[in-house]
N, C-alpha and C positions, 0 to 999 in steps of 0.2 A: 715845587719840583719833587717828583717821586724818587726816593732813594732805594737802593738795593742792599739788603743786609744778608750776608752769607754766614750761617751759624755753624760753629764747630760742635762736635759731639758733646764736649764737656759742658757747654752751656745748657743743653737740654737735660743732661744728667744732674746738673745743679738745680735747675728749675724747669719742669716741663711746660709751665705756663709762659716761658720765654717766647714761645711762638707768637704770643699775642701782645708783645711788649713794644711793637714798632709802629703803632698807629696805622695810618693809611698806606704805609709804604710796602715795598715788595720784600718778602722773606724767602730766601732760597735755602733749601735743605739738600745738600749733596747726597746722591744715591749711596755713596760710601758711608755716610753718617748712619743711614738706615741699617746697613750691614753691621756697623759697630754697635748700634742699639740692640740688634738681634742677638749679639754675643752676650750682652748684659741682661737680657730680659728674664733669664731663668735664675739670676742671682737672688738670694734671699735678703740681701741687704738693701740699703736705700737706693743704690744705683739700679738694682733690678726693678724696684718699685717705680722709679722715675722713668726708666726705659720703657716699661710696659705702658705707663700712662701716656708717654709721648707717642708711642706706636699706635695706641688707640686713637689719639687725636689725628695723627697723620692718616690713619685708615679712613676716617670720616672725610678728611679733606681730599684724599686721593680719589674718592668716589665723586667728588665735585670737579675733578679735572686738574688736579695739581701737577700732573705730568705733561699737560698740554698747554693751554693758554694760562693756566694758573687758577687756583681755587680761592674764592672770596671767603675771608674769615670773619668771625663775629665782631671783630674790632674795626672792620672796614679795610683791612689790609689784604694783600694777595699772597698766596703761598705757591711756590713752584718747587718741584723736585727735579734736579738736573744731574746728568751723568758727567763724569770727568771729561775734560777736553783731551783730544788726541795730541794736541801740541803741548810739549813740555815748555813751561815758561822760561826755564834757564837750564843750560846743560849741567850745572853743578847741583841741581835739585834732584834728590834721590826719589825717583818716581815709584819706588817700591813702598814708600811710606804713605800711609793713609792721610796724614796731616797735609802732606804736600799736594795730594789730589784735591783736597778741600780748598787749599789756598789757590790751586790752579784754576778752579772754577771762578773764584773771585777775580783773579787776574784776567781770565777770558772775558767775563762780563764787563770789566772796566775797559778792556781793549775794544769792546763793541760800542763804547760810548756811554755806558751807564755810570751813575754816581754810586760807587760801591764801598761798603764798609765790611770788613771781615771781623766778626765778633767771636772772641775766644777768651777763655779763662787761662789759657796756656801762654805764658809770657814768651816762651821760645817761638811758638807758632806766630805770635803777633810780630815778633822781631823779623822773622823770615818774610812775612807779608809786607812789612814796611820796606825791606830791602828790595822787594820786587816792585815797589811803587804803589802798593795797595794800602789804603788807609785801614788801620786796625784799631779796635777798641776792646776793652774788657766789658763784660756784661755788667752795666752799672745801675740797672734799675733798682737793685736792692743793696746799694753801697751806702755806707755812712763814713764820715770822717772820724776815725777812731781818736785821733789827737784832740778833736773838739767834742768828744762824746759827753753827753749830759752826766754830771757827777751825782745828782740827787740831793745836793745841799750847797749852800753858799753862806757867806758872812753878810750880816746886815747891821748897820750901825744905828742905834736908837739912843734916846736920852735915858739917864738912870731912872727918871720918873716913869717913863714908859715901861721899863723892865720891872720896876716895882709894881706897877699896875698889872702886868702879866702874871707875876707871882701871886698877887692878891686874888685876881679874878680867874686865873688859869686860861684866860683868852685875851686877845687884844686886837682891835680893829686896825687894818692897815690899808693904805692905798698903793702899796708897792706892787709892781707887776711880777708875779711869781707863778711857778707851775703848781698844779694840783699835787698835793702830797709831798711837796718839796720841803726839805728840812733847813733850818736856819740856826746858825750860831750868832746869837744876838749880842752885840758889844756896846756897852755904854762907856762912860768915862771911867767908872770904877766897878761896874757890875756886868755880869754876863748871864745869859739864859739860853736854853735850847727850846726850839719850837718847831711846829709843823704847820704848813699853810693849808687852809681850806678855801678853795677857789670859790665855791658857791656862796659861802658866808663871808668871804673876803676878811678872814680873821686868822690870826696866829694862835695856835693852841700849845700850851706848855707841854713839853715832853717829860714823861716820867723818868726821873734820874735813877730810880732804884729798880733796875731790871735784872732778872735772874731766871735761868732755865736749866734744869738738871745739874744744879750746882755750879753752872758756868755764868760768869759775869762779863760784860763788855770791858775791854781793856783800853779802848780809845774812843774818840768822838764818833768816828764813822761806824764802828761796831755798835755803839749805843743807838745810833739812828737805825742801823740794820736790825737790831733787836726789836725796836719799836715796830718796824714794818712787819717782821716775821710773826710777832705776837698779836698783831692787829687782824682780827677776823674779817673786818670789812675790806681789807686789801686782798684781792683774790689772785693777783699775779705779782710776784716780786722777782726782780733780777739783781743778782749780786755779782759784780765784776771786780777782779783784783788779782794780783800776782800770787805766786805760791807763798803760803804762810800767813796770808792776811785773815784767814779764818772763815772763808766763805762757806765751805762745806760743814765745818764744825758748828758754826752758829746756826745754820739751817737745820742740822740734825738735832741740836739741843732744843731749839724752839719747837721742832716737829714732835719730838718725844714728849715734851712738856704738854703739848696739845693733844697727844694721843693716849699717853699712860699717866699723865699728871693727876692731881687731885680733882680737877674739873675737866675731864676729857671733852674735846670739842669735835674731834674727827674720829671716824671709825677705824682708820688704818693709816699707817705711814708707808707710802710706796716710793722707793728710791730706784732710779733708773739712770743708766749711763750709756752713751753710744759705744758700741764695740769697735774701736778704731785702734787695732794693734800696730806695732812697728813691723811685725812679721806676719805669719799666717793668722787667719781670723779664727773665730770661736769654734768653727766646725772641725779644726784640726787638733783640738785639745781632747784628752781622754775623758771618758765618763759621761754621765747624764747631763741634761741641760743645766740643772742646778749645780752640779759639780763643776761644770765648765764656767758658769757664772762666778763661782767663788774666786777664780783667777782675776777676773775683771773688776769684781766688786770689792776686792780686798781693802782698798783704801777706805771704802765706806765702813767696812767691818772694823777697821782700825780705829776710826773715829767713834763709832758706836761703843767699842770696848773702852776707849778712854772716858767717854761720858758716863757710862754705866759704872765703871770702876770709880770714877770721881764721886758719883752719887752714893755708891755702896761704901766708900771709905775703906775701912780696915778689912772688908771682906775680899778685896783683891781682884786681880784680873780674871782668875779662874771662875769666880762667881759671875763676873761680867759676861764671859763667854757663854755660861749656862743661861743667863738671862736673854742673850741674843737668840740662842736656839729656842728658848721658850716663847719669845716674841714671834719668831718665824712659825713655830708649830701652832700657836694660838691665832694666827692670821692677823695679828696686830702690826706685823712688819712684813713687807714684801720687797724683794730686790729683783730687778728685771732688766733685761737688755731693751734698749729703745725699740728694737725691731718688733718685739712682742706686744708693744703698747698699741700699735696701729690697729684701728678698727674697734677698739674697746670704748665703752662709755664708763667713766669713773666718777661716781658721786661720793660725797662725804668723806673725801680722803685728803690727806696732806701729801702732796707729790713733790719730790725733789728730783730735778733733772740735773745731774752733776756733769761736769765737762761739756756744757752746752755750747761751748765755742766750736766744737767739732760738728755742729749741725748746721744745715743750710736754713735760710729764712723759711723756705717751703716746709721743711721738716718741723721747725718750731711751730708753724701754723697748724700742722697736722696734730702735734702733741697737745697744744693748748686747746684746740677744738675738741679734744677728748674729755675735757673737764665737765663733769656733771654738776648738778645742783649741790651747793655746799662744799665744793672742792677748792683748795688753795694750791697753787703751783709756784714753786720756787726754782728759778734757773740760776745756776752758778757756773762760773768758769773764768778762764784767763785768755782773752783774745790774742795775747802775745805768745801763747803756747798752743799752736794748732797743728794737729797731726794729719789732717785731711787735705789731699791735693786739691788745688784750685780754690781753697778758702784762705782768707787772710783776716787781719784784724778789722778791715773795713767791710768785708763781705759776709762774714759769718752770721749765723742766725741770732746769737746772743747780743752782739753789738747792734744789729738791725732792730731787734725787738726792743731793747732799752731805749733807742732813739725814737722809734715809731710810736711807742706807747707813752711817751713823755706827756704828762699833763692829763692823763685819763684818771677818772675818779677811782676806779677799782685797781689801779696799778701803782706800784712803787718801785724805785730803783735806788741802789747805793753803789758807789764806786769806792772800794776799799784800797787805800794806797799804802798803809803801813803794815809791814810784816811783823807778826807777834810770835812766830813759831820758835825762833831762836836767833841769837846774834849771827851765827854763821849762815842761817837761811836768809836773813835780812841782807847780809853782805852779798850772797849769791844772787838774790833778786836784783840788787842794785848794780853789780859789776859784771855779771856774766850775760 
């Protein structure tokens, strides 16, 4: 049975490829959605990029007859572009609102006998559709269950003799079913060990317990595993998820600086980027040049860099640390950038940190990771429970989606950090607020 899916504007702004997510079924784009996309197309942010991409796709399908019988899409489905119905579904529905026109099309198609689903990332719009008797759903193609998200490590019980063998040979064969690059807390009757799993060799390898970068040492088990991932040059993509104070950004920056300006440099440059997602006006309303504007948004990164360099410099103090940051920027060993300006670049031989990655869509994460050139390592950090972007949540953001989708890949590692180490009050806030 052919189903009809009516798409809200926010679905296409979230992922332009949503057009092709409904197999052989009918996809309907209300004409008013095209008008809304037109308003976004000149925007320099991700909404503008997604709007322009969607409009290009629709233009090609329009030429194939999307306004008439429907245009056949590459996935076997059919696309139609429809105008709003003249009949108002309910007298209480405010017909001056665009959302209600979109819902009205879904209602009209269902009234004609079609099996209709209204797809929107706006929960209020979905509620209104349900009240009118139209089945509604979130766009779930790129959803994960955050509560069930892969943690990156687990406990495993072995005999003391097996743990002794691991310490002696630094590796141990196992028949356990584990994920590639998954970490283990191995427990015997009286002994413990830390290990990482190699799927190809089906062996556990002992994790180095003496890890340090820029004078920083891991403070708990999960941080130790994260350190190991960050310092491993064979792991090209690392995702670190955790609440405020768990050390995600600080650990990533410490290991990145170690790999860029340490005794044995591995990468040519450290590139740190964050999505510009303000609570008020965006970056264009701040005074100054692009670099001066970025200072506002990148200040948390500079704070962490100052702490690390001050820690390494010891008695030379924070003033010296600030000078070193400026020196790193001037010598092109350090670059800070807004996510917007990474699009279209090819970035080889760099250590890239994408901070606050929970504010990115899966499509944006794909765009960023695909920028990585030969020899580049990318680290994604963020807290999916603190999202500032409309229509994203803990289950649909790009960071959670990437961590789950890349689980078990040889070049990828993930760690969920659960313990706050910032301060007692920060830990209490993360737990109670």
